[in-house]
C-alpha positions in Angstrom: 52.3 96.7 102.4 56.0 96.9 101.5 56.9 96.6 97.9 60.2 95.6 96.3 61.0 98.5 93.9 63.5 96.3 92.0 60.5 94.3 90.7 59.6 97.3 88.5 62.9 97.0 86.6 64.2 94.2 84.4 67.6 92.7 85.6 70.6 93.7 83.5 73.0 90.9 82.6 76.8 91.2 82.5 76.6 90.8 78.8 74.4 93.8 78.5 76.7 95.9 80.7 79.7 94.9 78.5 77.8 95.9 75.4 77.0 99.3 76.9 80.5 99.9 78.0 81.9 98.8 74.6 79.6 101.4 73.0 80.8 104.1 75.3 84.4 103.3 74.6 83.9 104.5 71.0 86.0 101.8 69.4 88.7 101.5 72.1 89.6 97.9 73.1 87.7 96.8 76.2 90.5 94.5 77.5 93.3 96.9 76.9 91.5 100.0 78.2 89.6 98.8 81.3 91.3 95.6 82.5 94.5 95.8 84.4 96.9 93.1 85.5 98.1 93.0 89.1 101.6 91.9 90.1 100.0 88.6 91.1 98.8 88.1 87.5 95.2 88.7 88.5 93.1 90.5 85.9 91.0 93.1 87.5 87.8 93.9 85.6 85.8 97.2 85.6 82.8 95.6 87.1 81.7 92.3 88.7 78.3 90.7 88.2 76.4 87.9 90.0 75.8 86.0 86.8 79.6 85.5 86.4 80.2 84.7 90.0 80.8 81.0 90.6 81.5 80.2 94.2 82.3 82.0 97.5 84.6 80.1 99.8 83.5 80.3 103.5 85.7 82.7 105.4 84.7 83.8 108.9 86.1 87.2 109.8 85.1 89.0 113.0 85.6 92.7 112.6 83.6 93.3 115.8 86.3 91.7 117.8 89.5 93.3 116.5 91.8 94.7 119.2 93.9 97.9 119.1 97.4 96.9 119.9 100.3 99.1 121.2 103.9 98.2 120.4 106.3 98.7 123.3 110.1 98.1 123.2 111.2 97.1 126.6 114.6 98.5 127.7 113.8 100.2 131.0 111.1 98.1 132.8 109.7 101.0 134.9 109.3 103.2 131.8 107.7 100.3 129.9 105.2 99.7 132.7 104.3 103.4 132.7 103.9 103.5 129.0 101.8 100.3 129.0 99.4 101.6 131.6 99.1 105.0 129.8 98.4 103.2 126.5 95.7 101.1 128.1 94.1 104.2 129.7 94.1 105.9 126.3 92.4 103.0 124.4 94.9 100.2 123.8 93.2 96.8 124.2 96.4 94.7 123.5 100.1 95.2 124.0 103.0 93.8 122.0 106.3 93.9 124.0 109.6 93.6 122.2 112.2 92.1 124.5 115.8 91.5 123.4 117.3 89.5 126.2 116.2 87.2 129.1 117.6 89.5 131.8 114.4 91.5 131.7 112.3 91.1 134.9 109.2 89.7 133.3 107.3 89.3 136.6 107.9 93.0 137.4 106.9 94.1 133.9 103.5 92.4 134.1 102.7 92.7 137.8 100.8 96.0 137.6 99.1 95.4 134.3 95.3 94.5 134.1 96.0 91.2 132.4 92.4 90.1 132.7 91.3 92.7 130.1 94.3 93.1 127.8 95.8 90.6 125.4 99.6 90.4 125.3 101.9 89.6 122.5 105.6 89.1 123.0 108.2 89.7 120.2 111.2 87.8 121.7 114.5 88.2 119.9 115.8 85.1 121.7 114.6 81.6 122.6 114.6 80.6 126.2 112.6 77.8 127.9 113.0 79.4 131.3 111.8 82.8 130.2 108.7 81.3 128.4 107.9 79.3 131.5 107.9 82.4 133.6 105.4 83.9 131.2 103.3 80.7 131.3 103.2 80.8 135.1 101.9 84.4 135.0 99.3 83.5 132.3 97.9 80.7 134.5 97.9 82.8 137.7 96.2 85.8 136.1 94.0 83.9 133.6 95.7 86.1 130.9 95.6 85.7 127.1 99.2 85.7 126.0 100.9 85.0 122.7 104.7 84.3 122.9 105.2 84.5 119.1 108.2 82.2 118.9 109.4 81.9 115.3 112.8 80.3 114.8 112.3 79.9 111.0 111.4 83.6 110.8 114.6 84.3 112.8 116.6 82.3 110.2 114.9 84.1 107.3 115.5 87.6 108.7 118.8 87.2 110.5 120.5 84.4 108.5 121.1 82.4 111.7 119.0 80.3 114.1 118.5 81.4 117.7 121.3 80.3 120.1 119.9 77.8 122.6 121.1 75.3 125.1 119.1 72.6 123.3 120.3 70.7 120.2 118.3 72.9 117.9 115.5 75.4 117.9 112.8 72.8 117.1 113.9 70.7 120.1 113.4 73.8 122.3 109.9 74.3 120.9 109.0 70.6 121.4 110.2 70.7 125.0 108.0 73.8 125.6 104.9 72.4 123.7 105.0 69.0 125.6 103.8 70.8 128.7 100.1 71.8 129.0 100.3 75.5 128.1 97.7 78.3 128.1 100.0 80.6 126.1 100.3 80.4 122.4 103.9 79.6 121.4 104.3 79.6 117.6 104.1 82.5 115.2 104.8 83.2 111.5 106.6 86.4 110.6 104.7 87.0 107.3 105.4 90.7 107.5 109.0 90.0 106.5 108.0 88.8 103.1 105.8 91.8 102.4 108.3 94.4 103.7 111.0 92.7 101.5 108.9 93.1 98.3 107.1 89.8 97.9 103.8 89.9 96.0 100.6 88.8 97.7 100.6 85.2 96.3 104.1 84.8 97.6 103.3 86.3 101.0 100.4 83.9 101.5 102.2 80.8 100.1 105.4 81.4 102.0 103.5 82.0 105.2 101.6 78.8 104.8 104.7 76.8 103.9 106.5 78.4 106.8 103.6 77.2 109.1 103.6 73.8 107.5 107.2 73.3 108.7 106.1 73.8 112.3 103.2 71.3 111.8 105.8 68.8 110.6 108.4 69.4 113.2 106.5 70.3 116.4 104.8 67.2 118.0 102.0 69.1 119.9 100.4 72.4 118.8 97.5 72.9 121.1 97.2 76.7 120.9 96.4 79.0 118.0 99.3 79.9 115.6 99.8 83.6 115.2 100.5 85.2 111.8 102.2 88.6 112.0 101.2 90.3 108.7 102.0 93.5 107.0 99.4 95.2 104.7 100.0 97.8 102.0 97.7 100.3 100.2 96.1 98.1 97.6 92.9 98.4 99.6 90.6 95.6 98.3 93.5 93.2 97.5 94.8 93.5 101.1 91.3 92.6 102.4 91.3 89.6 100.1 94.8 88.7 101.1 93.9 88.3 104.8 90.7 86.4 103.9 92.7 84.0 101.6 95.4 83.5 104.2 92.8 82.5 106.9 90.9 80.3 104.5 94.0 78.3 103.3 95.5 78.0 106.8 92.3 76.4 108.1 92.3 73.9 105.2 95.9 72.9 105.8 95.6 72.9 109.6 92.8 70.4 109.4 95.1 67.9 107.7 97.1 67.9 111.0 93.9 67.7 113.1 94.6 71.2 114.2 91.1 72.7 114.5 92.0 76.1 116.0 91.6 79.2 113.9 94.8 81.2 113.4 95.3 84.6 115.1 96.3 87.4 112.8 98.0 90.5 114.1 98.5 93.2 111.4 100.7 96.2 111.0 101.0 98.6 108.1 103.9 97.9 105.8 107.1 99.9 105.9 107.7 99.4 102.3 105.7 102.4 101.0 106.4 104.7 104.0 108.5 107.8 103.2 110.9 110.1 105.0 110.0 113.2 103.1 106.4 114.5 103.3 106.0 112.2 106.2 102.4 113.3 107.0 101.2 111.3 104.0 102.2 108.2 106.0 99.1 108.9 108.2 96.9 108.6 105.1 98.6 105.4 104.1 98.3 103.8 107.5 94.7 104.8 107.8 93.6 102.9 104.7 95.9 100.0 105.5 94.3 99.7 109.0 90.9 99.8 107.3 91.9 96.9 105.1 93.1 95.0 108.1 89.8 95.4 109.9 87.7 94.4 106.9 90.0 91.5 106.1 89.6 90.0 109.6 92.6 90.9 111.7 92.4 89.9 115.3 94.6 92.7 116.4 96.1 95.8 114.7 99.3 97.5 115.8 99.4 100.8 113.8 102.7 102.2 112.6 103.3 105.8 113.8 103.8 108.3 110.9 107.3 109.2 112.1 108.5 105.6 112.9 111.1 105.7 110.2 113.2 108.5 111.7 112.0 109.1 115.3 112.5 107.0 118.4 109.3 105.9 120.1 107.5 109.0 121.3 104.2 109.9 123.0 102.9 112.0 120.2 103.5 109.5 117.4 102.1 106.7 119.5 99.0 108.7 120.4 98.2 109.6 116.8 98.7 106.0 115.6 96.4 104.7 118.3 93.8 107.4 117.7 93.6 106.5 114.1 92.4 103.0 115.2 90.1 104.5 117.9 88.4 106.6 115.3 87.9 103.7 113.0 86.5 101.5 115.8 84.3 103.9 117.7 83.4 106.7 115.3 83.5 105.0 111.9 81.5 101.9 112.9 84.1 99.4 111.6 83.4 97.2 114.5 79.7 96.8 114.0 79.5 94.0 111.3 81.2 90.6 111.0 82.2 89.3 107.6 81.8 92.8 106.1 83.3 91.7 102.7 80.8 88.9 102.1 78.6 89.6 99.1 81.1 91.8 97.4 81.7 90.0 94.1 84.9 91.9 93.5 86.5 91.0 96.9 85.3 87.5 96.8 86.6 87.0 93.3 90.0 88.3 94.3 90.0 86.2 97.4 89.3 83.1 95.3 92.0 83.9 92.8 94.6 84.7 95.5 93.7 81.5 97.4 94.0 79.3 94.2 97.3 80.8 93.1 98.8 80.7 96.6 97.7 77.1 97.1 99.3 76.2 93.8 102.6 77.8 94.9 102.4 76.2 98.3 102.0 72.8 96.7 105.0 73.5 94.4 107.1 74.4 97.4 106.1 71.2 99.2 106.8 69.1 96.1 110.3 70.5 95.9 111.5 69.8 99.4 109.5 72.3 101.5 110.0 75.8 102.7 113.2 75.3 104.8 115.0 73.6 102.0 114.1 76.4 99.6 115.0 79.0 102.2 118.4 77.3 102.7 119.0 77.0 99.0 118.3 80.8 98.6 115.3 80.2 96.3 112.8 82.0 98.5 115.0 85.1 98.8 115.7 85.1 95.0 112.0 84.9 94.2 111.1 87.7 96.6 114.0 89.8 95.1 112.6 89.3 91.6 109.2 90.6 92.7 110.8 93.5 94.7 112.9 94.5 91.6 109.8 94.6 89.4 108.0 96.8 91.9 111.1 99.0 92.4 111.2 99.5 88.6 107.6 100.6 88.6 108.4 103.1 91.3 111.6 104.4 89.7 109.8 104.9 86.4 106.9 106.7 88.0 104.3 104.0 87.3 103.9 103.3 91.0 103.4 106.5 92.8 104.2 107.7 96.3 102.8 111.2 96.7 105.3 113.7 98.0 108.2 111.5 96.9 108.2 110.6 93.2 105.1 112.7 92.5 104.7 116.3 93.6 107.7 116.4 96.0 108.2 119.4 98.2 111.7 120.6 97.2 112.0 122.8 100.3 111.4 119.9 102.6 114.4 119.2 104.9 114.9 116.1 107.1 118.6 115.7 107.9 118.2 117.8 111.1 115.4 115.6 112.4 116.8 112.1 112.1 117.0 110.2 115.4 117.1 106.8 113.6 118.9 105.6 110.5 116.0 105.1 108.0 117.7 102.9 105.4 118.9 99.3 105.1 121.6 98.7 107.6 124.8 96.9 106.6 125.9 94.4 109.3 128.7 92.2 107.8 128.9 88.9 109.7 128.9 85.2 109.2 125.5 83.7 108.5 124.1 80.2 107.6 122.0 81.7 104.8 121.7 85.1 103.1 119.0 86.8 105.0 115.8 88.3 103.5 116.2 92.1 103.7 113.4 94.5 104.2 113.7 97.6 102.0 111.5 100.6 101.3 110.8 101.7 97.8 111.9 105.4 98.3 115.3 104.8 99.9 117.4 105.7 96.9 115.6 108.9 96.3 115.7 109.9 99.9 119.4 109.2 100.2 120.1 111.4 97.2 118.0 114.2 98.7 119.7 114.0 102.1 123.1 114.2 100.4 122.1 117.4 98.7 120.7 119.2 101.9 
């Protein structure tokens, strides 16, 4: 007969644990010594106990279903087809094509791909009804799962200008597309922009939701899932909680518009903490970030190659990035359990706090004119910049550490000879409707100084 060994021990309350900890601290203050405050003003305790846990909000995450996604920039169609097929043969389950203009032969690009077994995402840097209709025809013919990821508001936020279209405005274009019965998902939210620019997690979630809310208000018919393109950093448990809180709040808000489809979250590691020097550490960073993405409930993950900052797309970097996910999925058993964070008092507590703070900020944005108004007024950019400056100060003073850069740097490391890409913020003076939100890495200043001295 099986016996429960825990019956032989009396339960220990959180009060008893605190008393024991206080005794061991030998007079040091418990709050000052063991509780730290996150940039989101969330107090993180040294332990979490069931007798202090109040409520777990229901969040459904399916780690067993996440797809390994390969990013492909389409310039030469033949080479892109070859790369796509090679990626699929080597373990990719999803493809994300970046296409810069509507002259690309989309029928030729997709003709040889096994669309019945791979999911497609398109990162289109233009807005064209005719081009999207071509994709829709292919999706229906091949019974393919395709996400077009159209995000005019994200274009405005990142570029400073709307897409140029034949229609009166970008929302008219989306409405004309959405009026037809489509099998492809049209709308996406570029949440990664806010993270890569330095927004804290509450801002990332709230701005993403307010961003989505503008589409709910302006697009008459949304009958396919909305995609969130999210970037995750190395704050492991917080990033898990961030994705859970985003999904939770989106479903609450979407139901107000009678939109009952769950969102689709595609995640990439952040660029903000990636470094030019001691670049192999980037592999460690992206590994834990991909782990957070899986446990947080990402539908697809497109890993960032360790050399993405300074090398053009290359076979070796892509293979290593893809293999990181293959190891997590097939050798580390990350795909075996759904809702893996359930029952963790710590993660559920952070999820609750992030959700509550993000919802409060979302409501404040809506009460003060909505996301587009605050974006046009420059308030969103200013708030993100304030958070980015605080984080930059922590990095500059050594309180936030990037190993190999501001802690234990290799003075003999040389990079100037290996730069195929410009790894810093690019200056592009031009006329814009608003000041765009700029993505910037923490280590850029240090790296520029080191390159100048090589």
